[in-house]
C-alpha positions in Angstrom: 17.2 58.1 -77.5 18.8 56.8 -80.7 17.1 53.8 -83.2 19.2 53.0 -86.3 20.2 56.1 -87.8 17.3 58.3 -86.0 17.9 60.3 -82.4 15.1 61.3 -80.3 15.3 63.6 -77.1 13.2 63.6 -74.4 13.2 66.3 -72.3 11.8 66.5 -68.9 10.3 69.8 -66.8 11.5 70.8 -63.7 8.3 69.9 -61.8 8.4 66.5 -63.6 12.0 65.6 -62.8 10.9 66.7 -59.2 7.9 64.2 -58.6 10.1 61.6 -60.2 12.8 62.1 -57.8 10.1 62.5 -54.7 8.2 59.2 -55.9 12.1 57.3 -56.2 13.1 59.0 -52.9 9.7 57.8 -51.1 10.1 54.0 -52.4 13.6 54.0 -51.5 12.9 55.5 -47.9 9.6 52.5 -47.8 12.4 49.8 -48.6 14.7 51.1 -45.7 11.9 51.1 -43.5 10.4 48.0 -44.1 13.6 46.2 -44.2 14.4 47.9 -40.6 10.8 46.5 -39.5 11.2 43.1 -41.1 14.7 42.7 -39.2 13.8 44.2 -36.0 10.6 41.7 -36.0 12.7 38.8 -37.0 15.4 39.2 -33.8 12.2 40.2 -31.9 10.1 36.8 -32.9 13.4 34.8 -32.5 14.1 36.4 -28.9 10.8 35.3 -28.2 10.6 31.9 -29.6 14.1 31.3 -27.8 12.3 32.6 -24.5 9.3 30.3 -25.1 11.7 27.4 -25.6 13.4 28.1 -22.4 10.3 28.3 -21.0 9.0 25.6 -22.1 11.9 23.1 -21.3 11.7 24.2 -18.0 7.9 23.5 -17.7 9.0 20.4 -18.6 11.3 19.9 -16.7 9.1 20.7 -13.6 6.7 18.3 -14.9 9.0 15.9 -14.9 9.9 16.3 -11.5 6.4 16.2 -10.1 6.0 12.9 -12.5 9.1 11.4 -10.6 7.5 12.5 -7.1 4.3 11.3 -7.8 6.0 7.8 -9.0 7.9 7.6 -5.8 4.7 8.4 -3.5 2.6 5.7 -5.8 5.5 3.3 -4.8 5.8 4.1 -1.4 1.8 4.0 -0.9 2.1 0.4 -2.6 4.6 -0.4 0.1 2.4 0.9 2.6 -0.8 -0.7 1.5 1.7 -4.3 1.6 2.6 -2.9 5.1 -1.0 -2.9 6.3 -2.0 -6.1 4.4 0.8 -7.7 6.1 -0.2 -6.2 9.6 -3.6 -7.5 9.1 -2.5 -11.0 8.4 -0.1 -11.1 11.1 -3.2 -9.8 13.5 -5.5 -12.6 12.0 -2.7 -15.3 12.8 -2.2 -14.1 16.0 -5.9 -14.2 17.3 -5.7 -17.7 16.0 -2.8 -18.0 18.1 -4.4 -16.2 21.0 -7.6 -18.1 20.9 -6.0 -21.7 20.7 -3.5 -20.7 23.7 -6.5 -19.7 25.7 -7.8 -22.8 24.6 -4.8 -25.0 25.5 -5.1 -22.8 29.3 -8.4 -23.5 29.9 -7.7 -27.3 29.0 -4.8 -27.4 31.6 -6.9 -25.9 34.3 -9.4 -28.3 34.1 -6.8 -30.8 33.9 -5.0 -29.7 37.1 -8.6 -29.5 38.8 -9.1 -33.3 37.8 -5.4 -33.9 39.4 -6.0 -31.9 42.8 -9.6 -34.0 43.1 -7.7 -37.2 42.4 -4.8 -36.2 44.5 -7.4 -35.5 47.4 -9.3 -38.8 46.5 -6.2 -40.6 46.8 -4.9 -39.1 49.7 -8.2 -40.0 51.4 -8.2 -44.1 50.3 -4.6 -43.6 51.8 -5.6 -42.7 55.2 -8.5 -44.9 55.0 -5.9 -48.0 54.1 -3.4 -46.9 56.8 -6.2 -47.0 59.5 -7.5 -50.5 58.2 -3.6 -51.7 58.5 -3.5 -50.4 62.0 -6.5 -52.0 63.1 -5.3 -55.0 61.2 -1.9 -55.0 62.7 -3.9 -54.0 66.6 -5.9 -57.6 66.0 -2.7 -59.5 65.0 -1.1 -58.2 68.0 -4.1 -59.0 70.2 -4.5 -62.4 68.9 -1.3 -63.6 70.2 -2.9 -63.4 73.6 -6.3 -64.7 73.1 -7.5 -67.3 70.5 -9.3 -65.8 67.5 -12.5 -67.5 66.6 -11.8 -70.7 64.3 -8.4 -71.2 66.3 -8.0 -74.7 67.1 -5.2 -73.5 69.6 -2.4 -76.0 68.1 1.0 -75.0 66.7 0.1 -74.7 63.3 -0.9 -71.8 61.3 -4.1 -70.4 62.0 -6.2 -69.6 58.9 -7.1 -66.5 60.3 -4.1 -65.4 61.2 -2.9 -66.1 57.5 -6.0 -64.4 56.4 -5.0 -60.9 58.2 -1.3 -61.2 57.5 -2.3 -61.4 53.6 -4.6 -58.7 54.1 -1.8 -56.8 55.9 0.5 -57.0 53.3 -2.0 -55.9 50.5 -3.0 -52.8 52.4 0.7 -52.1 52.7 1.1 -52.5 49.4 -1.8 -50.2 48.5 -0.7 -47.9 50.5 2.9 -47.8 49.2 0.9 -47.7 45.3 -1.0 -44.8 46.7 1.7 -43.1 48.3 3.8 -43.5 44.4 0.7 -42.1 42.6 0.6 -39.0 45.0 3.8 -38.0 44.4 3.4 -38.8 40.3 0.5 -36.4 40.4 2.6 -34.0 42.3 5.0 -34.2 39.8 2.5 -33.8 37.0 0.9 -30.6 38.5 4.3 -29.1 39.1 4.8 -29.8 35.2 1.7 -28.4 34.3 1.9 -25.5 36.7 5.2 -24.5 34.8 3.4 -25.0 31.4 0.9 -22.7 32.8 3.6 -19.9 33.4 5.1 -19.9 30.0 1.9 -20.3 28.7 1.0 -17.0 30.4 4.2 -15.7 29.3 3.4 -16.7 25.6 0.0 -14.9 25.9 1.6 -11.4 27.2 3.8 -11.6 24.5 1.2 -12.3 21.8 -0.8 -9.5 23.2 2.0 -7.2 23.1 2.5 -7.6 19.3 -1.3 -7.5 19.0 -1.3 -4.1 20.5 1.6 -2.5 18.5 0.0 -3.6 15.2 -2.8 -2.4 16.1 -1.6 0.8 17.1 0.6 0.7 13.7 -2.4 0.3 11.7 -4.9 2.3 13.3 -2.5 5.7 14.0 -2.1 6.4 10.4 -5.6 6.4 9.4 -6.7 8.7 12.1 -4.3 11.2 10.5 -5.7 10.1 7.1 -9.1 11.3 8.3 -8.3 14.2 10.3 -6.3 15.6 7.5 -9.2 14.9 5.0 -11.5 17.1 7.7 -13.7 14.3 8.7 -14.0 13.6 12.3 -12.6 10.2 13.1 -15.6 9.5 16.2 -18.0 10.6 13.9 -17.1 8.7 11.2 -16.7 5.4 12.5 -20.1 6.1 14.7 -22.1 6.6 11.0 -20.6 3.6 9.6 -21.2 1.4 12.5 -25.1 2.4 12.2 -25.1 1.8 8.4 -23.2 -1.4 8.8 -23.2 -3.7 5.8 -20.7 -5.9 6.2 -20.5 -9.6 6.8 -20.5 -11.2 10.0 -21.7 -7.8 11.9 -19.1 -5.7 14.3 -16.7 -7.8 16.2 -18.2 -8.9 20.1 -16.3 -8.9 23.0 -15.1 -12.6 24.4 -16.2 -14.0 27.5 -14.4 -16.7 29.0 -16.7 -17.4 32.2 -20.4 -17.9 32.0 -20.8 -17.3 35.9 -21.1 -13.5 35.4 -17.9 -12.9 37.3 -15.9 -10.0 36.2 -13.5 -10.7 33.1 -9.7 -11.6 33.8 -6.8 -9.5 32.3 -6.3 -11.5 29.5 -10.0 -11.2 28.6 -9.6 -7.6 29.2 -6.7 -7.3 26.8 -8.2 -9.6 24.3 -11.1 -7.1 24.1 -9.1 -4.2 23.8 -7.4 -6.0 20.8 -10.7 -6.9 19.2 -12.5 -3.1 19.6 -9.5 -2.2 17.9 -9.9 -4.6 15.3 -13.2 -3.6 15.0 -12.2 0.4 14.6 -9.8 -0.9 11.9 -12.3 -2.7 10.0 -14.9 0.3 10.4 -12.2 2.7 9.1 -11.2 0.0 6.4 -15.3 0.1 5.2 -15.2 4.2 5.4 -11.9 4.4 3.5 -13.5 2.7 0.9 -16.7 5.0 1.2 -14.7 8.1 0.8 -12.5 9.5 -2.4 -9.3 8.7 -1.0 -8.3 7.2 -4.3 -6.5 8.2 -7.6 -9.3 8.8 -10.3 -6.2 7.8 -12.9 -3.7 4.5 -12.3 -1.7 5.1 -15.7 0.9 7.8 -16.5 -0.3 11.8 -16.0 0.8 15.0 -15.3 -1.2 17.8 -13.4 -1.9 20.9 -15.5 -4.3 22.9 -12.8 -5.0 22.6 -9.6 -7.9 23.6 -7.2 -7.8 27.7 -6.6 -8.7 30.9 -8.8 -7.8 30.6 -12.2 -7.8 33.3 -15.0 -9.8 35.3 -12.3 -12.2 32.6 -12.2 -13.0 29.6 -9.8 -11.7 26.7 -10.8 -13.5 23.8 -8.5 -11.5 20.4 -9.3 -8.2 19.6 -10.1 -7.2 18.8 -13.7 -4.9 15.5 -15.2 -3.6 15.3 -18.7 -3.0 12.1 -20.2 -3.2 10.6 -23.5 -7.1 10.7 -25.4 -8.7 7.4 -23.9 -7.3 6.6 -20.7 -9.4 4.9 -18.5 -10.7 6.6 -15.6 -11.7 5.0 -12.4 -14.1 6.2 -9.5 -12.2 6.9 -6.5 -14.9 5.3 -4.3 -17.7 3.3 -3.7 -21.2 5.0 -4.3 -23.9 5.7 -7.0 -23.8 7.5 -10.4 -26.0 10.5 -10.3 -25.4 11.5 -13.6 -24.0 10.2 -16.7 -24.2 12.2 -19.6 -23.7 15.9 -21.4 -23.5 18.8 -19.3 -22.6 22.2 -20.1 -19.0 23.2 -20.3 -18.5 19.9 -18.2 -18.7 18.0 -21.7 -19.7 14.5 -21.0 -19.8 14.0 -17.2 -19.9 11.2 -14.3 -21.4 12.1 -10.9 -21.0 9.6 -8.1 -22.5 10.5 -4.9 -20.8 8.6 -1.8 -21.3 8.2 1.8 -21.0 11.3 4.3 -22.6 13.7 1.6 -19.6 13.8 -0.7 -20.2 13.8 -4.2 -17.4 13.1 -7.1 -17.5 14.6 -10.7 -15.5 13.5 -13.7 -15.8 16.0 -16.8 -14.7 16.2 -20.5 -14.9 12.3 -21.1 -14.8 10.8 -24.5 -16.6 7.7 -23.1 -18.6 6.9 -20.4 -19.5 3.4 -19.3 -21.6 3.5 -16.4 -25.5 4.7 -16.0 -27.0 7.1 -13.9 -28.5 4.9 -11.3 -26.0 2.1 -11.3 -23.8 1.3 -8.0 -20.0 1.3 -8.4 -16.9 0.0 -6.1 -13.6 1.7 -5.6 -11.2 1.3 -8.5 -14.2 0.6 -11.1 -13.5 1.9 -14.5 -16.1 4.4 -15.1 -15.0 6.6 -18.4 -12.3 7.6 -20.7 -10.4 10.6 -20.9 -11.7 13.2 -23.5 -11.9 16.7 -24.5 -15.4 17.4 -25.1 -17.0 20.3 -23.2 -15.4 23.6 -22.7 -11.8 22.1 -22.7 -8.6 23.2 -24.3 -6.8 19.8 -24.7 -7.6 16.2 -23.6 -7.7 16.0 -19.9 -9.4 15.0 -16.7 -11.3 17.7 -14.5 -11.9 16.1 -11.3 -14.1 17.9 -8.6 -15.0 16.7 -5.1 -17.8 18.5 -3.1 -18.8 18.0 0.2 -22.6 19.2 0.8 -22.9 20.7 -2.5 -19.5 22.5 -1.9 -16.5 22.1 -3.6 -13.5 21.0 -2.1 -9.8 20.9 -3.0 -9.5 17.1 -4.2 -5.9 16.9 -3.6 -6.8 17.2 0.0 -8.2 13.6 -0.1 -5.5 12.2 -1.9 -2.5 13.7 -0.4 -3.9 12.4 3.2 -4.4 9.0 1.9 -0.4 8.5 0.3 1.0 7.2 3.7 -1.7 4.6 3.9 -2.8 3.8 0.5 
């Protein structure tokens, strides 16, 4: 090492040189290895990110497809509901027409009976007038040979003969009038009989339309309750035993007060009324069982019913923005509204038929314990309280205390509501 005019020499011993060389080699080797590790990690993380992005795109595409399918099913359900309401309105109109036509038919039958009785009375009067005319004619013939009381015997007109002649003419005129009235009554009877046949054909057509409408309306409901594992006969019996609607169940028609057997039309009308009563009971049952969706705005399914991560997931999860309104899926009574361990803010609603629904992880609650709620009533807002990894609704359905898949009820109602 040279400084100005001085030169210094530093001598390293072989051991020092070996140590220095070893240290430098270790540093270089460490740098090479670290660089290789960083490069490999960068390459691996890049591949992992790409794979994660591909998985995310696939998952988003699947969610979009499911959302489109849900929107399509919702539109179909709305269309089915409109068809159902239209069928009910048509049934109501047809029932009114049926009752009106039955009233007109009874009036026509009464009118025919009156005409027939009038005709019989007229025919009797005609026969009496005919007999009286024959007696008068016989009396006139006899008067030509034997003088009648008061006859003077001159060639002039006898007042008795004039009287008999006038009576005979009046009787003949009355007979002709009675005959004309009888013919007119017969024509009116034929016209009324034709009208009755036309009304019977119209009634038969109305009955067929009503019966077809009832079959179309009741069959999907039978399938819906059967698909949800509910026996329709037991269901109707349960609803009828606790019926609380206005007016009560529909009563059968009776067009006779003399204890006679009902006519064919009365039997068909009673069959339609029984179908309408069944349809009404189904409507009540559908309001009391959780067939509706708990959300009315856009959402996506994030987890279904069944085993998840080695544990039983006893409900269905719906994800949507924070604060999304949540609605009761059926009529019932709130039995719990508050905090409960992993559920966070929880609402429990007890429904008919031993069914309970649960709505968990809410951010806000809009109902209180003991409050009666209706289907479609807002009960809470979506959140992420309790044991939750993000904003979503955990929706449960329990029958007799045992959790069942909520989608059984939702899918069963897709073709009806």
